[in-house]
A tleap script that builds the chain and sets N, CA, C and O, in Angstrom:
source leaprc.protein.ff14SB
mol = sequence {
  NMET SER SER VAL GLN SER ILE LYS GLN ASP
  ILE ARG GLY LEU LYS LYS GLN LYS ALA GLU
  LEU ALA GLY ALA SER GLY ASN ARG LYS LYS
  VAL LYS ARG ILE GLN ARG LYS VAL LYS LEU
  LEU LYS ARG GLN SER ARG GLN LEU ALA ARG
  GLU ALA LYS LEU ALA ALA ALA ALA GLN ALA
  ALA ALA PRO ALA ALA PRO ALA ALA CGLY
}
set mol.1.N position { -141.465 24.663 -15.167 }
set mol.1.CA position { -141.437 25.267 -13.861 }
set mol.1.C position { -141.169 26.768 -13.956 }
set mol.1.O position { -141.463 27.514 -13.022 }
set mol.2.N position { -140.621 27.202 -15.066 }
set mol.2.CA position { -140.275 28.618 -15.192 }
set mol.2.C position { -141.508 29.503 -15.143 }
set mol.2.O position { -141.437 30.638 -14.671 }
set mol.3.N position { -142.650 28.995 -15.629 }
set mol.3.CA position { -143.857 29.808 -15.575 }
set mol.3.C position { -144.313 30.013 -14.135 }
set mol.3.O position { -144.804 31.086 -13.785 }
set mol.4.N position { -144.153 28.994 -13.305 }
set mol.4.CA position { -144.506 29.127 -11.891 }
set mol.4.C position { -143.595 30.161 -11.241 }
set mol.4.O position { -144.042 30.988 -10.446 }
set mol.5.N position { -142.320 30.103 -11.588 }
set mol.5.CA position { -141.368 31.054 -11.006 }
set mol.5.C position { -141.671 32.478 -11.454 }
set mol.5.O position { -141.545 33.413 -10.663 }
set mol.6.N position { -142.070 32.656 -12.713 }
set mol.6.CA position { -142.388 34.002 -13.187 }
set mol.6.C position { -143.653 34.530 -12.520 }
set mol.6.O position { -143.753 35.722 -12.229 }
set mol.7.N position { -144.621 33.645 -12.278 }
set mol.7.CA position { -145.836 34.066 -11.582 }
set mol.7.C position { -145.501 34.505 -10.165 }
set mol.7.O position { -146.014 35.517 -9.686 }
set mol.8.N position { -144.641 33.746 -9.493 }
set mol.8.CA position { -144.254 34.112 -8.133 }
set mol.8.C position { -143.497 35.432 -8.114 }
set mol.8.O position { -143.623 36.217 -7.174 }
set mol.9.N position { -142.713 35.669 -9.154 }
set mol.9.CA position { -142.001 36.945 -9.255 }
set mol.9.C position { -143.002 38.090 -9.422 }
set mol.9.O position { -142.830 39.155 -8.828 }
set mol.10.N position { -144.043 37.878 -10.225 }
set mol.10.CA position { -145.090 38.887 -10.393 }
set mol.10.C position { -145.797 39.157 -9.071 }
set mol.10.O position { -146.112 40.304 -8.750 }
set mol.11.N position { -146.043 38.108 -8.313 }
set mol.11.CA position { -146.699 38.260 -7.008 }
set mol.11.C position { -145.844 39.115 -6.077 }
set mol.11.O position { -146.356 39.992 -5.381 }
set mol.12.N position { -144.540 38.852 -6.070 }
set mol.12.CA position { -143.648 39.653 -5.210 }
set mol.12.C position { -143.674 41.126 -5.615 }
set mol.12.O position { -143.670 42.012 -4.761 }
set mol.13.N position { -143.700 41.381 -6.928 }
set mol.13.CA position { -143.758 42.762 -7.402 }
set mol.13.C position { -145.043 43.454 -6.984 }
set mol.13.O position { -145.026 44.611 -6.565 }
set mol.14.N position { -146.169 42.735 -7.100 }
set mol.14.CA position { -147.453 43.311 -6.704 }
set mol.14.C position { -147.501 43.574 -5.201 }
set mol.14.O position { -148.088 44.561 -4.760 }
set mol.15.N position { -146.892 42.704 -4.427 }
set mol.15.CA position { -146.871 42.930 -2.977 }
set mol.15.C position { -146.072 44.182 -2.623 }
set mol.15.O position { -146.414 44.907 -1.689 }
set mol.16.N position { -145.005 44.425 -3.383 }
set mol.16.CA position { -144.229 45.651 -3.159 }
set mol.16.C position { -145.064 46.877 -3.504 }
set mol.16.O position { -145.048 47.870 -2.777 }
set mol.17.N position { -145.798 46.803 -4.620 }
set mol.17.CA position { -146.671 47.918 -5.003 }
set mol.17.C position { -147.722 48.162 -3.927 }
set mol.17.O position { -148.018 49.305 -3.579 }
set mol.18.N position { -148.276 47.081 -3.411 }
set mol.18.CA position { -149.305 47.192 -2.378 }
set mol.18.C position { -148.742 47.874 -1.131 }
set mol.18.O position { -149.405 48.718 -0.528 }
set mol.19.N position { -147.521 47.509 -0.747 }
set mol.19.CA position { -146.900 48.116 0.430 }
set mol.19.C position { -146.660 49.608 0.205 }
set mol.19.O position { -146.847 50.419 1.112 }
set mol.20.N position { -146.244 49.963 -1.009 }
set mol.20.CA position { -146.020 51.382 -1.316 }
set mol.20.C position { -147.322 52.165 -1.256 }
set mol.20.O position { -147.357 53.268 -0.711 }
set mol.21.N position { -148.396 51.605 -1.814 }
set mol.21.CA position { -149.682 52.299 -1.806 }
set mol.21.C position { -150.234 52.428 -0.393 }
set mol.21.O position { -150.786 53.466 -0.030 }
set mol.22.N position { -150.086 51.392 0.391 }
set mol.22.CA position { -150.609 51.422 1.755 }
set mol.22.C position { -149.879 52.465 2.590 }
set mol.22.O position { -150.475 53.127 3.439 }
set mol.23.N position { -148.583 52.600 2.338 }
set mol.23.CA position { -147.804 53.560 3.109 }
set mol.23.C position { -147.999 54.989 2.650 }
set mol.23.O position { -147.985 55.908 3.469 }
set mol.24.N position { -148.180 55.193 1.357 }
set mol.24.CA position { -148.221 56.547 0.812 }
set mol.24.C position { -149.618 57.153 0.899 }
set mol.24.O position { -149.922 57.898 1.830 }
set mol.25.N position { -150.447 56.835 -0.058 }
set mol.25.CA position { -151.739 57.514 -0.153 }
set mol.25.C position { -152.863 56.728 0.495 }
set mol.25.O position { -153.838 57.308 0.973 }
set mol.26.N position { -152.730 55.409 0.512 }
set mol.26.CA position { -153.791 54.602 1.093 }
set mol.26.C position { -155.013 54.522 0.209 }
set mol.26.O position { -156.133 54.419 0.709 }
set mol.27.N position { -154.817 54.569 -1.112 }
set mol.27.CA position { -155.935 54.457 -2.030 }
set mol.27.C position { -156.488 53.038 -1.959 }
set mol.27.O position { -155.892 52.104 -2.496 }
set mol.28.N position { -157.616 52.885 -1.301 }
set mol.28.CA position { -158.178 51.564 -1.004 }
set mol.28.C position { -158.568 50.797 -2.268 }
set mol.28.O position { -158.430 49.575 -2.320 }
set mol.29.N position { -159.048 51.501 -3.271 }
set mol.29.CA position { -159.484 50.842 -4.504 }
set mol.29.C position { -158.299 50.188 -5.224 }
set mol.29.O position { -158.408 49.062 -5.710 }
set mol.30.N position { -157.184 50.889 -5.288 }
set mol.30.CA position { -155.994 50.335 -5.939 }
set mol.30.C position { -155.443 49.157 -5.149 }
set mol.30.O position { -155.003 48.165 -5.730 }
set mol.31.N position { -155.467 49.265 -3.816 }
set mol.31.CA position { -154.973 48.184 -2.975 }
set mol.31.C position { -155.829 46.935 -3.177 }
set mol.31.O position { -155.300 45.828 -3.279 }
set mol.32.N position { -157.140 47.109 -3.235 }
set mol.32.CA position { -158.045 45.976 -3.459 }
set mol.32.C position { -157.786 45.328 -4.812 }
set mol.32.O position { -157.808 44.103 -4.932 }
set mol.33.N position { -157.541 46.144 -5.826 }
set mol.33.CA position { -157.270 45.626 -7.165 }
set mol.33.C position { -155.982 44.794 -7.169 }
set mol.33.O position { -155.917 43.739 -7.799 }
set mol.34.N position { -154.969 45.278 -6.465 }
set mol.34.CA position { -153.706 44.541 -6.382 }
set mol.34.C position { -153.903 43.236 -5.610 }
set mol.34.O position { -153.353 42.202 -5.990 }
set mol.35.N position { -154.679 43.280 -4.533 }
set mol.35.CA position { -154.946 42.068 -3.764 }
set mol.35.C position { -155.643 41.022 -4.629 }
set mol.35.O position { -155.346 39.831 -4.534 }
set mol.36.N position { -156.562 41.470 -5.464 }
set mol.36.CA position { -157.291 40.551 -6.351 }
set mol.36.C position { -156.331 39.926 -7.364 }
set mol.36.O position { -156.410 38.727 -7.634 }
set mol.37.N position { -155.425 40.735 -7.925 }
set mol.37.CA position { -154.442 40.203 -8.875 }
set mol.37.C position { -153.555 39.162 -8.210 }
set mol.37.O position { -153.263 38.120 -8.797 }
set mol.38.N position { -153.126 39.446 -6.982 }
set mol.38.CA position { -152.280 38.509 -6.244 }
set mol.38.C position { -153.039 37.208 -6.003 }
set mol.38.O position { -152.483 36.121 -6.161 }
set mol.39.N position { -154.287 37.318 -5.627 }
set mol.39.CA position { -155.101 36.135 -5.364 }
set mol.39.C position { -155.223 35.268 -6.614 }
set mol.39.O position { -155.090 34.046 -6.540 }
set mol.40.N position { -155.473 35.892 -7.752 }
set mol.40.CA position { -155.609 35.141 -9.001 }
set mol.40.C position { -154.282 34.514 -9.424 }
set mol.40.O position { -154.252 33.385 -9.913 }
set mol.41.N position { -153.192 35.246 -9.236 }
set mol.41.CA position { -151.884 34.695 -9.592 }
set mol.41.C position { -151.504 33.519 -8.692 }
set mol.41.O position { -150.905 32.548 -9.154 }
set mol.42.N position { -151.848 33.610 -7.426 }
set mol.42.CA position { -151.568 32.498 -6.512 }
set mol.42.C position { -152.345 31.261 -6.930 }
set mol.42.O position { -151.815 30.150 -6.912 }
set mol.43.N position { -153.583 31.454 -7.299 }
set mol.43.CA position { -154.405 30.326 -7.748 }
set mol.43.C position { -153.788 29.695 -8.993 }
set mol.43.O position { -153.704 28.473 -9.107 }
set mol.44.N position { -153.361 30.545 -9.920 }
set mol.44.CA position { -152.758 30.059 -11.162 }
set mol.44.C position { -151.457 29.306 -10.889 }
set mol.44.O position { -151.195 28.276 -11.510 }
set mol.45.N position { -150.647 29.811 -9.969 }
set mol.45.CA position { -149.383 29.141 -9.665 }
set mol.45.C position { -149.629 27.787 -8.999 }
set mol.45.O position { -148.898 26.831 -9.256 }
set mol.46.N position { -150.651 27.700 -8.149 }
set mol.46.CA position { -150.975 26.413 -7.529 }
set mol.46.C position { -151.412 25.405 -8.583 }
set mol.46.O position { -151.020 24.239 -8.533 }
set mol.47.N position { -152.228 25.857 -9.542 }
set mol.47.CA position { -152.685 24.957 -10.600 }
set mol.47.C position { -151.521 24.482 -11.460 }
set mol.47.O position { -151.436 23.298 -11.787 }
set mol.48.N position { -150.631 25.387 -11.826 }
set mol.48.CA position { -149.479 25.011 -12.651 }
set mol.48.C position { -148.542 24.067 -11.903 }
set mol.48.O position { -148.007 23.125 -12.487 }
set mol.49.N position { -148.346 24.318 -10.627 }
set mol.49.CA position { -147.475 23.452 -9.836 }
set mol.49.C position { -148.078 22.058 -9.719 }
set mol.49.O position { -147.355 21.062 -9.771 }
set mol.50.N position { -149.386 21.980 -9.564 }
set mol.50.CA position { -150.051 20.679 -9.469 }
set mol.50.C position { -149.929 19.924 -10.790 }
set mol.50.O position { -149.652 18.725 -10.798 }
set mol.51.N position { -150.136 20.622 -11.906 }
set mol.51.CA position { -149.993 19.987 -13.214 }
set mol.51.C position { -148.567 19.485 -13.432 }
set mol.51.O position { -148.364 18.390 -13.957 }
set mol.52.N position { -147.596 20.277 -13.035 }
set mol.52.CA position { -146.203 19.873 -13.190 }
set mol.52.C position { -145.886 18.658 -12.322 }
set mol.52.O position { -145.145 17.766 -12.736 }
set mol.53.N position { -146.446 18.631 -11.130 }
set mol.53.CA position { -146.219 17.509 -10.228 }
set mol.53.C position { -146.820 16.232 -10.804 }
set mol.53.O position { -146.191 15.175 -10.768 }
set mol.54.N position { -148.040 16.330 -11.338 }
set mol.54.CA position { -148.689 15.169 -11.941 }
set mol.54.C position { -147.936 14.687 -13.175 }
set mol.54.O position { -147.804 13.483 -13.393 }
set mol.55.N position { -147.445 15.621 -13.979 }
set mol.55.CA position { -146.692 15.253 -15.179 }
set mol.55.C position { -145.387 14.557 -14.807 }
set mol.55.O position { -144.987 13.590 -15.455 }
set mol.56.N position { -144.731 15.045 -13.772 }
set mol.56.CA position { -143.485 14.423 -13.329 }
set mol.56.C position { -143.742 13.025 -12.787 }
set mol.56.O position { -142.947 12.115 -13.022 }
set mol.57.N position { -144.830 12.845 -12.074 }
set mol.57.CA position { -145.161 11.530 -11.530 }
set mol.57.C position { -145.494 10.557 -12.658 }
set mol.57.O position { -145.099 9.392 -12.614 }
set mol.58.N position { -146.222 11.036 -13.666 }
set mol.58.CA position { -146.565 10.182 -14.805 }
set mol.58.C position { -145.322 9.800 -15.596 }
set mol.58.O position { -145.197 8.669 -16.068 }
set mol.59.N position { -144.408 10.747 -15.736 }
set mol.59.CA position { -143.179 10.476 -16.465 }
set mol.59.C position { -142.296 9.491 -15.700 }
set mol.59.O position { -141.646 8.642 -16.309 }
set mol.60.N position { -142.270 9.595 -14.396 }
set mol.60.CA position { -141.471 8.681 -13.580 }
set mol.60.C position { -142.065 7.275 -13.602 }
set mol.60.O position { -141.331 6.288 -13.551 }
set mol.61.N position { -143.384 7.185 -13.676 }
set mol.61.CA position { -144.044 5.883 -13.677 }
set mol.61.C position { -143.996 5.218 -15.054 }
set mol.61.O position { -144.046 3.991 -15.145 }
set mol.62.N position { -143.901 5.997 -16.107 }
set mol.62.CA position { -143.928 5.453 -17.472 }
set mol.62.C position { -142.750 4.528 -17.767 }
set mol.62.O position { -142.991 3.436 -18.282 }
set mol.63.N position { -141.500 4.876 -17.482 }
set mol.63.CA position { -140.400 3.955 -17.783 }
set mol.63.C position { -140.425 2.692 -16.913 }
set mol.63.O position { -139.913 1.653 -17.328 }
set mol.64.N position { -141.008 2.766 -15.727 }
set mol.64.CA position { -141.040 1.615 -14.834 }
set mol.64.C position { -142.008 0.540 -15.343 }
set mol.64.O position { -141.783 -0.647 -15.108 }
set mol.65.N position { -143.062 0.932 -16.023 }
set mol.65.CA position { -144.060 -0.015 -16.493 }
set mol.65.C position { -143.493 -0.994 -17.529 }
set mol.65.O position { -143.733 -2.191 -17.371 }
set mol.66.N position { -142.763 -0.588 -18.573 }
set mol.66.CA position { -142.241 -1.560 -19.537 }
set mol.66.C position { -141.167 -2.483 -18.930 }
set mol.66.O position { -141.028 -3.625 -19.367 }
set mol.67.N position { -140.434 -2.019 -17.962 }
set mol.67.CA position { -139.391 -2.842 -17.349 }
set mol.67.C position { -140.010 -3.975 -16.554 }
set mol.67.O position { -139.432 -5.058 -16.469 }
set mol.68.N position { -141.178 -3.742 -15.969 }
set mol.68.CA position { -141.823 -4.774 -15.182 }
set mol.68.C position { -142.437 -5.855 -16.078 }
set mol.68.O position { -142.597 -6.998 -15.649 }
set mol.69.N position { -142.781 -5.497 -17.325 }
set mol.69.CA position { -143.452 -6.435 -18.219 }
set mol.69.C position { -142.547 -7.310 -18.919 }
set mol.69.O position { -142.985 -8.150 -19.705 }
savepdb mol mol.pdb
quit
């Protein structure tokens, strides 16, 4: 889960950079680049969270199967 948390931390940092750029110079190209990075990081965090959820469900189901048999 730590990788998901680090990705979310990166997203928060990029959002701060975006706010600074929007307020200061308004360089549209840099803002777009930051938005793209945020979008990709969000996608990556969703994928990692889904994998972690599936792994946890599989691990929870694994000990129950031998007990039933």
